[in-house]
C-alpha positions as CSV (number, residue, x, y, z in Angstrom):
1,X,-131.2,190.7,-73.7
2,X,-127.4,190.8,-71.6
3,X,-125.2,193.1,-73.3
4,X,-121.9,194.7,-72.7
5,X,-121.3,198.3,-71.8
6,X,-118.7,199.8,-73.4
7,X,-116.7,203.1,-72.5
8,X,-115.2,204.6,-75.6
9,X,-114.1,207.7,-73.5
10,X,-111.6,205.1,-71.2
11,X,-110.6,203.2,-74.1
12,X,-109.2,206.6,-75.8
13,X,-107.9,207.9,-73.1
14,X,-106.3,204.3,-72.5
15,X,-105.1,204.3,-76.1
16,X,-103.6,207.9,-76.1
17,X,-101.8,207.3,-72.6
18,X,-99.9,204.5,-74.2
19,X,-99.5,206.0,-77.5
20,X,-97.5,208.6,-75.6
21,X,-95.8,206.1,-73.0
22,X,-94.4,203.9,-76.1
23,X,-93.3,207.5,-77.9
24,X,-90.8,208.3,-75.0
25,X,-89.5,204.6,-75.6
26,X,-89.6,205.1,-79.5
27,X,-91.9,202.1,-80.1
28,X,-94.9,202.3,-82.3
29,X,-98.1,200.6,-81.9
30,X,-100.2,198.3,-84.2
31,X,-103.8,198.9,-82.2
32,X,-105.0,195.2,-82.5
33,X,-109.2,194.7,-82.7
34,X,-109.7,191.2,-82.5
35,X,-110.9,190.5,-79.1
36,X,-113.5,193.1,-80.1
37,X,-114.6,191.4,-83.3
38,X,-112.9,194.1,-85.6
39,X,-115.8,196.2,-83.9
40,X,-115.6,199.5,-86.2
41,X,-116.6,201.7,-83.6
42,X,-113.9,200.8,-81.2
43,X,-111.3,200.9,-84.4
44,X,-112.3,204.6,-85.1
45,X,-111.4,205.5,-81.6
46,X,-107.9,204.0,-81.8
47,X,-107.8,206.1,-85.0
48,X,-108.5,209.0,-83.4
49,X,-106.4,208.4,-80.7
50,X,-103.5,208.8,-83.3
51,X,-103.2,204.5,-84.1
52,X,-102.6,204.5,-87.9
53,X,-102.3,200.9,-88.1
54,X,-105.2,198.4,-87.1
55,X,-104.1,195.0,-87.0
56,X,-106.9,192.0,-86.6
57,X,-106.3,188.1,-86.7
58,X,-109.7,187.8,-88.8
59,X,-109.9,189.1,-92.7
60,X,-113.4,189.3,-91.9
61,X,-113.3,192.1,-89.3
62,X,-110.9,193.7,-91.5
63,X,-113.4,194.0,-94.4
64,X,-116.1,195.1,-91.9
65,X,-113.7,197.8,-90.4
66,X,-112.8,199.0,-94.0
67,X,-116.6,199.0,-95.1
68,X,-117.5,201.0,-92.1
69,X,-114.7,203.4,-93.1
70,X,-112.1,203.1,-90.3
71,X,-109.0,205.1,-91.6
72,X,-106.3,203.5,-91.2
73,X,-104.1,200.8,-92.8
74,X,-104.9,197.3,-91.8
75,X,-102.7,194.3,-90.7
76,X,-103.7,190.8,-90.7
77,X,-101.9,189.1,-87.7
78,X,-102.2,185.6,-88.8
79,X,-100.9,183.7,-91.6
80,X,-103.1,184.0,-94.4
81,X,-105.1,181.1,-95.5
82,X,-104.4,180.1,-99.4
83,X,-108.2,180.3,-99.7
84,X,-108.2,184.0,-98.3
85,X,-104.9,185.1,-100.6
86,X,-107.3,187.2,-102.8
87,X,-109.2,188.9,-100.2
88,X,-106.1,189.3,-98.2
89,X,-104.5,191.7,-100.8
90,X,-108.0,193.2,-101.4
91,X,-108.7,194.1,-98.0
92,X,-105.2,194.0,-96.0
93,X,-102.1,196.2,-97.0
94,X,-100.0,194.2,-94.5
95,X,-100.0,190.5,-93.3
96,X,-97.7,188.6,-90.9
97,X,-96.2,185.5,-92.4
98,X,-94.1,182.6,-91.6
99,X,-94.7,180.3,-95.3
100,X,-93.2,180.9,-98.4
101,X,-95.4,179.2,-100.5
102,X,-97.8,181.6,-99.3
103,X,-96.0,184.6,-99.7
104,X,-95.3,183.9,-103.3
105,X,-99.2,183.3,-103.9
106,X,-99.4,186.6,-102.2
107,X,-97.2,188.1,-104.7
108,X,-98.9,186.5,-107.6
109,X,-102.2,188.1,-106.4
110,X,-101.0,191.2,-105.6
111,X,-99.6,191.6,-109.4
112,X,-103.1,190.6,-110.6
113,X,-104.8,193.4,-108.4
114,X,-101.8,195.9,-109.3
115,X,-101.1,196.2,-105.8
116,X,-97.9,195.9,-103.5
117,X,-98.6,194.0,-100.4
118,X,-96.6,194.8,-97.2
119,X,-95.0,191.4,-95.4
120,X,-93.9,191.3,-91.9
121,X,-91.8,187.9,-91.3
122,X,-92.9,186.2,-87.7
123,X,-89.4,184.6,-86.6
124,X,-89.5,181.9,-83.8
125,X,-88.3,182.9,-80.4
126,X,-89.3,179.7,-78.2
127,X,-93.1,180.0,-77.9
128,X,-93.5,177.7,-80.3
129,X,-96.7,179.5,-81.9
130,X,-96.0,180.9,-85.6
131,X,-92.5,181.5,-86.6
132,X,-89.7,180.5,-89.0
133,X,-86.8,179.2,-87.3
134,X,-84.0,181.6,-86.8
135,X,-81.7,179.3,-88.7
136,X,-84.3,179.3,-91.9
137,X,-85.0,182.9,-91.7
138,X,-82.0,184.4,-94.2
139,X,-83.2,182.4,-96.7
140,X,-86.6,183.4,-96.5
141,X,-85.5,186.8,-96.6
142,X,-83.5,186.6,-99.7
143,X,-86.4,184.8,-101.5
144,X,-89.2,187.6,-100.5
145,X,-86.9,190.4,-101.3
146,X,-87.1,188.8,-105.1
147,X,-90.9,188.9,-105.3
148,X,-92.7,191.6,-107.4
149,X,-95.6,193.4,-105.8
150,X,-94.4,192.1,-102.2
151,X,-92.5,194.7,-99.6
152,X,-90.6,193.5,-96.5
153,X,-91.6,195.8,-94.0
154,X,-90.3,194.0,-90.8
155,X,-89.5,191.0,-89.2
156,X,-91.7,190.4,-85.9
157,X,-92.2,187.6,-82.8
158,X,-94.8,186.3,-80.7
159,X,-94.3,185.6,-77.0
160,X,-96.4,184.4,-74.2
161,X,-99.1,183.1,-76.0
162,X,-98.6,179.2,-76.8
163,X,-96.3,178.0,-74.7
164,X,-96.6,181.1,-72.4
165,X,-92.6,181.7,-72.6
166,X,-91.7,185.2,-70.8
167,X,-90.6,188.0,-73.3
168,X,-87.2,189.0,-71.4
169,X,-83.8,190.6,-71.8
170,X,-82.4,187.5,-73.2
171,X,-85.0,186.4,-75.8
172,X,-85.6,190.1,-76.8
173,X,-81.7,190.7,-77.3
174,X,-81.6,187.7,-79.5
175,X,-84.1,189.0,-81.5
176,X,-82.8,192.3,-82.1
177,X,-79.3,190.5,-82.9
178,X,-81.3,188.2,-85.8
179,X,-82.8,191.4,-87.2
180,X,-79.6,193.2,-86.9
181,X,-77.9,190.4,-88.8
182,X,-80.6,190.6,-91.8
183,X,-80.6,194.5,-92.4
184,X,-77.0,194.3,-92.1
185,X,-76.5,190.8,-95.2
186,X,-79.3,192.8,-97.0
187,X,-78.4,196.5,-96.8
188,X,-82.2,197.3,-95.5
189,X,-83.6,198.8,-93.0
190,X,-87.1,198.0,-91.9
191,X,-89.8,199.5,-90.8
192,X,-91.6,197.1,-88.1
193,X,-89.3,195.3,-85.8
194,X,-91.9,194.1,-83.9
195,X,-91.0,192.5,-80.5
196,X,-94.3,191.4,-79.4
197,X,-97.6,192.2,-78.1
198,X,-99.1,193.4,-74.5
199,X,-97.4,190.8,-72.4
200,X,-93.8,192.5,-73.1
201,X,-95.0,195.6,-71.2
202,X,-93.2,194.3,-68.0
203,X,-90.1,193.9,-70.1
204,X,-90.1,197.4,-71.7
205,X,-90.8,198.6,-68.3
206,X,-87.8,197.1,-66.6
207,X,-85.2,196.9,-69.7
208,X,-82.3,199.3,-70.1
209,X,-81.6,198.3,-73.6
210,X,-84.8,197.6,-75.9
211,X,-82.2,196.5,-78.8
212,X,-83.6,197.2,-82.3
213,X,-87.8,196.9,-81.0
214,X,-89.7,199.7,-82.7
215,X,-93.2,198.4,-82.5
216,X,-95.3,196.7,-80.6
217,X,-99.1,194.9,-81.3
218,X,-101.1,196.0,-78.7
219,X,-104.6,195.2,-78.0
220,X,-105.0,194.1,-74.4
221,X,-103.5,196.9,-72.6
222,X,-105.7,199.4,-74.4
223,X,-109.2,197.5,-74.3
224,X,-108.6,196.3,-70.7
225,X,-105.8,198.3,-69.4
226,X,-103.8,195.3,-68.3
227,X,-100.5,193.8,-69.3
228,X,-97.2,191.9,-68.6
229,X,-96.7,188.8,-67.6
230,X,-99.5,188.3,-65.6
231,X,-102.3,190.8,-67.4
232,X,-101.7,193.1,-64.2
233,X,-103.4,196.7,-64.3
234,X,-101.2,198.9,-65.9
235,X,-100.9,202.4,-63.7
236,X,-102.9,205.4,-64.8
237,X,-105.0,203.0,-67.2
238,X,-109.0,202.4,-67.0
239,X,-109.6,198.5,-66.1
240,X,-113.3,199.1,-66.2
241,X,-113.8,199.7,-70.1
242,X,-116.2,197.3,-70.6
243,X,-118.8,195.9,-68.1
244,X,-121.4,192.8,-68.7
245,X,-124.8,193.1,-67.6
246,X,-127.2,190.0,-67.0
247,X,-130.7,189.7,-65.9
248,X,-131.7,187.6,-63.3
249,X,-134.5,185.1,-64.6
250,X,-135.1,182.6,-61.5
251,X,-134.4,183.7,-57.8
252,X,-135.0,180.8,-55.2
253,X,-133.8,179.9,-52.2
254,X,-132.3,176.3,-52.7
255,X,-130.5,173.4,-50.9
256,X,-126.2,174.1,-50.4
257,X,-125.6,170.4,-51.6
258,X,-127.4,168.7,-54.4
259,X,-130.0,165.5,-54.1
260,X,-129.1,162.5,-55.8
261,X,-125.6,160.7,-57.2
262,X,-123.3,163.2,-58.2
263,X,-121.4,162.9,-61.9
264,X,-119.5,165.7,-64.2
265,X,-122.2,168.4,-65.7
266,X,-123.2,169.0,-69.1
267,X,-119.3,169.8,-69.9
268,X,-117.9,166.7,-68.8
269,X,-115.9,168.7,-65.7
270,X,-116.2,167.5,-62.2
271,X,-118.9,168.8,-60.1
272,X,-118.3,171.8,-58.2
273,X,-120.0,170.0,-55.4
274,X,-117.4,167.1,-55.7
275,X,-115.2,167.5,-52.8
276,X,-117.8,169.6,-50.6
277,X,-119.4,168.1,-47.6
278,X,-122.6,166.2,-48.6
279,X,-124.2,166.8,-45.2
280,X,-124.2,170.6,-45.6
281,X,-127.6,171.8,-44.3
282,X,-129.8,175.1,-45.0
283,X,-130.3,177.3,-48.1
284,X,-128.9,179.9,-50.3
285,X,-130.1,182.5,-52.6
286,X,-129.9,181.0,-55.8
287,X,-130.5,183.0,-59.2
288,X,-130.0,182.2,-62.8
289,X,-129.0,184.8,-64.9
290,X,-129.9,185.3,-69.3
291,X,-126.8,183.9,-70.1
292,X,-124.1,181.2,-70.4
293,X,-121.4,179.6,-71.8
294,X,-122.5,179.8,-75.6
295,X,-122.0,183.5,-74.8
296,X,-119.2,184.0,-72.5
297,X,-116.6,181.9,-70.1
298,X,-118.2,182.5,-66.8
299,X,-114.8,182.1,-65.2
300,X,-113.5,185.4,-67.1
301,X,-116.5,187.5,-65.3
302,X,-116.1,189.5,-61.7
303,X,-119.0,190.2,-59.7
304,X,-119.1,194.1,-59.1
305,X,-121.1,193.1,-55.4
306,X,-120.7,190.7,-53.0
307,X,-122.1,188.0,-55.0
308,X,-120.6,184.6,-56.1
309,X,-120.7,182.6,-59.3
310,X,-121.1,179.1,-58.9
311,X,-120.9,177.8,-62.4
312,X,-122.9,178.0,-65.5
313,X,-124.5,175.8,-68.4
314,X,-124.5,176.4,-71.7
315,X,-127.8,178.6,-71.2
316,X,-127.6,180.2,-67.7
317,X,-124.9,181.4,-65.1
318,X,-125.6,180.3,-61.5
319,X,-124.9,182.8,-58.6
320,X,-124.9,182.7,-55.1
321,X,-126.6,186.0,-53.7
322,X,-125.5,185.4,-50.3
323,X,-127.3,187.7,-47.9
324,X,-127.9,190.4,-50.7
325,X,-131.9,191.2,-51.4
326,X,-132.6,191.1,-55.3
327,X,-135.9,190.5,-57.1
328,X,-136.4,189.0,-60.8
329,X,-135.6,191.2,-63.5
330,X,-132.8,193.0,-61.5
331,X,-129.7,193.3,-63.5
332,X,-126.0,192.0,-62.1
333,X,-122.8,193.9,-63.6
334,X,-119.6,192.3,-64.2
335,X,-116.1,192.9,-64.7
336,X,-114.6,191.1,-67.5
337,X,-111.4,189.3,-68.5
338,X,-110.1,188.9,-71.9
339,X,-111.5,185.7,-72.6
340,X,-114.8,186.6,-71.0
341,X,-114.7,189.8,-73.5
342,X,-113.7,187.8,-76.2
343,X,-116.9,185.7,-76.1
344,X,-119.0,188.4,-75.2
345,X,-118.0,190.5,-78.5
346,X,-118.3,187.4,-80.6
347,X,-121.7,186.3,-79.6
348,X,-124.6,187.7,-81.1
349,X,-126.9,187.3,-78.3
350,X,-124.8,189.8,-76.5
351,X,-125.8,193.6,-77.5
352,X,-122.9,196.2,-77.6
353,X,-123.8,199.1,-75.7
354,X,-121.3,202.6,-76.4
355,X,-121.0,204.9,-73.4
356,X,-119.0,208.5,-74.7
357,X,-119.4,209.9,-71.0
């Protein structure tokens, strides 16, 4: 079975380093575990590093972490579905919200369960994913403050996820001004003024004025050591926290060009040979490894040896071994990006192997 090596020591180092860095900026961290499918072992490492709030987009992941005794406050970082409200109140301490009807139902359920549920209202700052339009925020805040068993803990925003809008001084300043007006209007001081995610790293590094922002929701930077606009390596962090390992199950010398009429592949994509010279002669060291797109997107894998991923079917990744000598059963190792990590952690067909040293 293919597997993912997970270096807990390196993840712990990344988390501790980022906590200290953001402390110098007076910014707290909500540690985001969604790319790891809320893995309790990894979540415990974040808590050990000093992160007190763990965020995940799936309530099922939060339940799993709580059941495995992860000692943290849990934040549901996706709008709760109405059908999920009872378990959101039961298991999540805080949720991110944009819909008043949902918050009212959270209030009713919290009353029934004799709990107080925290709310962070998300405001739209241009990326067109989740968010209350700024002109409507004052009304929503006014209504939320009237609700029983609901505590307004913060206002947040999200950039770079859908439309690719970059966090910069202009939109972050506008965000702070919106929050400032709300705090002054209602005479409140919010615990979380959550300006974004790992994509905000470049802005934090370059800005001379972070405004009121005092919190970021950080997952990628901790887990993969990358962040900012282009998910570039962050200095002094580990980028090799996860290593994907798969086994060669077929090894043949095969022609450089296929035989027959070419059309699209099984996913309806143009053939990788479409624009190549059909008169190419010769053979390549051609290998299949025991993993496919059902488990991990091959585009997110980078071989640690001088070999080339050609493409993938649902069951196999096809590799050009070039001039390297391998045999059946040999294992190939790959670095992963965010997309590949998401697939590998979610797949039940990929084992997770934890390393402490």
